C-alpha positions as CSV (number, residue, x, y, z in Angstrom):
1,M,-3.4,9.4,-38.0
2,K,-2.0,11.8,-35.4
3,T,-4.5,14.3,-33.9
4,T,-3.9,17.3,-31.8
5,I,-6.7,18.8,-29.7
6,I,-6.2,22.3,-28.4
7,G,-8.4,22.8,-25.5
8,L,-9.7,19.9,-23.5
9,G,-12.9,21.2,-22.0
10,L,-16.5,19.9,-22.6
11,I,-16.2,20.0,-26.4
12,G,-12.4,19.1,-26.9
13,G,-12.7,16.4,-24.2
14,S,-15.8,14.9,-25.7
15,L,-14.2,14.9,-29.2
16,A,-11.1,13.0,-27.7
17,K,-13.4,10.4,-26.1
18,E,-15.3,9.8,-29.4
19,L,-12.3,9.8,-31.6
20,R,-10.7,7.4,-29.5
21,K,-13.7,5.1,-29.3
22,M,-14.3,5.2,-33.2
23,K,-10.6,4.5,-33.7
24,F,-10.5,7.7,-36.0
25,T,-6.9,8.4,-34.8
26,T,-3.9,6.5,-33.8
27,E,-2.5,9.1,-31.3
28,L,-4.2,11.9,-29.5
29,V,-2.1,14.8,-28.2
30,G,-3.6,17.5,-26.0
31,V,-2.7,21.2,-25.5
32,D,-4.2,23.2,-22.8
33,V,-2.9,26.3,-21.0
34,N,-4.8,25.3,-17.8
35,E,-2.5,23.0,-16.0
36,K,-5.3,21.5,-13.9
37,H,-7.2,20.6,-17.1
38,A,-4.1,19.2,-18.7
39,Q,-3.6,16.8,-15.7
40,Q,-7.2,15.9,-15.7
41,A,-7.2,15.1,-19.3
42,I,-4.2,12.8,-18.9
43,K,-5.7,11.2,-15.7
44,L,-9.1,10.6,-17.6
45,G,-7.3,9.1,-20.6
46,L,-8.8,11.6,-23.0
47,V,-5.3,12.1,-24.6
48,D,-2.2,10.1,-24.8
49,R,0.0,12.9,-23.6
50,M,0.1,16.8,-23.3
51,E,2.6,18.8,-25.2
52,T,3.5,22.5,-26.0
53,M,1.7,23.9,-28.9
54,E,4.8,23.9,-31.2
55,K,5.5,20.3,-30.4
56,A,2.0,19.1,-30.7
57,L,1.7,20.7,-34.1
58,S,5.0,19.5,-35.6
59,N,3.7,16.2,-36.8
60,A,0.0,16.3,-36.4
61,D,-2.3,15.2,-39.2
62,L,-5.4,16.8,-37.8
63,V,-5.5,19.7,-35.4
64,I,-8.9,20.5,-33.8
65,I,-9.1,24.0,-32.0
66,A,-11.7,23.7,-29.2
67,I,-11.1,27.0,-27.2
68,P,-13.3,30.1,-26.8
69,V,-13.5,32.2,-30.0
70,D,-11.6,35.2,-28.3
71,K,-8.6,32.9,-27.8
72,E,-9.1,31.2,-31.0
73,L,-8.5,34.5,-32.9
74,E,-4.9,34.6,-31.4
75,V,-4.3,30.8,-31.8
76,L,-5.5,29.9,-35.2
77,P,-3.1,32.2,-37.2
78,E,-0.2,30.7,-35.1
79,V,-1.5,27.2,-35.9
80,L,-1.7,27.9,-39.6
81,D,1.8,29.4,-39.4
82,T,3.2,26.2,-37.9
83,I,1.6,23.2,-39.6
84,N,3.0,21.3,-42.5
85,A,1.3,21.4,-45.9
86,N,-0.8,18.3,-45.4
87,T,-2.1,19.1,-42.1
88,T,-5.9,19.6,-41.6
89,V,-7.0,22.2,-39.1
90,T,-10.6,22.7,-37.9
91,D,-12.3,24.4,-35.0
92,M,-15.4,24.1,-32.9
93,G,-16.0,27.8,-32.5
94,S,-19.5,29.2,-32.2
95,T,-19.1,32.1,-34.3
96,K,-17.4,32.1,-37.7
97,K,-17.3,35.5,-39.6
98,E,-14.5,37.1,-37.4
99,I,-12.5,33.8,-37.3
100,N,-12.6,33.4,-41.2
101,E,-11.9,37.1,-41.6
102,K,-8.7,36.8,-39.5
103,V,-7.2,34.0,-41.8
104,K,-8.9,34.8,-45.1
105,N,-5.5,35.7,-46.7
106,H,-3.3,33.3,-44.8
107,I,-1.0,31.2,-47.0
108,N,-2.4,28.0,-45.4
109,R,-6.1,29.1,-45.4
110,K,-7.0,25.9,-47.5
111,N,-5.9,23.7,-44.7
112,F,-8.5,25.2,-42.4
113,V,-12.1,24.0,-42.2
114,A,-14.5,26.3,-40.1
115,A,-17.0,24.0,-38.2
116,H,-19.4,24.5,-35.4
117,P,-21.0,21.5,-33.8
118,M,-24.4,22.4,-32.4
119,S,-24.0,20.6,-29.2
120,G,-22.9,21.2,-25.5
121,T,-24.0,21.4,-21.9
122,E,-23.6,24.0,-19.2
123,N,-20.7,22.1,-17.8
124,S,-17.0,22.8,-18.5
125,G,-13.5,21.2,-18.2
126,P,-12.2,17.7,-19.0
127,T,-14.5,16.0,-16.4
128,A,-17.5,17.3,-18.3
129,A,-16.5,15.4,-21.3
130,L,-19.3,13.0,-22.6
131,E,-19.6,10.2,-24.9
132,G,-22.4,10.7,-27.4
133,L,-22.5,14.4,-27.1
134,F,-22.5,15.0,-30.8
135,R,-24.8,12.0,-31.9
136,G,-27.8,13.2,-33.7
137,K,-26.8,16.9,-33.7
138,I,-26.0,19.2,-36.5
139,A,-22.6,20.4,-37.4
140,I,-22.4,23.6,-39.5
141,I,-19.5,24.0,-41.9
142,C,-18.8,27.5,-43.0
143,D,-17.4,28.8,-46.2
144,Q,-16.4,25.4,-47.4
145,E,-15.2,26.7,-50.7
146,E,-12.3,28.3,-48.9
147,S,-11.0,24.9,-47.8
148,G,-9.1,22.4,-49.7
149,P,-11.1,19.4,-50.8
150,Q,-9.0,16.9,-49.0
151,H,-9.2,18.9,-45.7
152,L,-13.0,19.4,-46.1
153,A,-13.4,15.6,-46.8
154,L,-11.5,14.6,-43.6
155,V,-13.5,16.9,-41.4
156,E,-16.8,15.7,-42.9
157,K,-15.7,12.2,-42.4
158,M,-14.9,13.0,-38.6
159,L,-18.2,14.8,-38.1
160,Q,-20.2,12.0,-39.8
161,G,-18.4,9.4,-37.7
162,L,-19.4,11.4,-34.6
163,G,-23.1,10.7,-35.7
164,M,-23.7,14.4,-36.8
165,D,-25.7,15.7,-39.7
166,I,-23.7,18.4,-41.7
167,A,-25.2,21.7,-42.9
168,Y,-23.3,24.2,-45.1
169,M,-23.5,28.0,-44.6
170,S,-21.6,31.1,-45.2
171,S,-20.2,32.7,-42.0
172,D,-22.7,35.4,-42.3
173,E,-25.6,32.9,-42.3
174,Q,-24.2,31.0,-39.4
175,D,-23.4,34.0,-37.2
């Protein structure tokens, strides 16, 4: 499975480490607007390579958006516009109502699984990435009825593989 991670800070970088360790993916591609972070992610072995958003999305099976919510509001619709019909998209944003509202009528809405891992530290950037950051924590999946069953199943499998317990809520309840 080919995975693209958009944003390689603490959360995205930690996901990359864990997904590689658990052999969840065969290829990890990174996208980051911060050139310093992009270089660090390669140097640290978090991803196999960095690519432009368009190229990284072109043959991804799984896309993980791990950027601040204000930036995700711009990026998520672009991602959903670009992916193929079988690509699963998930995010790691801390709030969900505005994100889900932004894409509720998108033609590829079923490909998106809104998730929030209740995990983190005060540190940021690729050098802050930690193995085990998600183990024993809770991941919230919001508005799961809006996601296609195969996409939901893939994200659930990933989160459980990270050692997380999953809770289901509406966006209103989560926020």
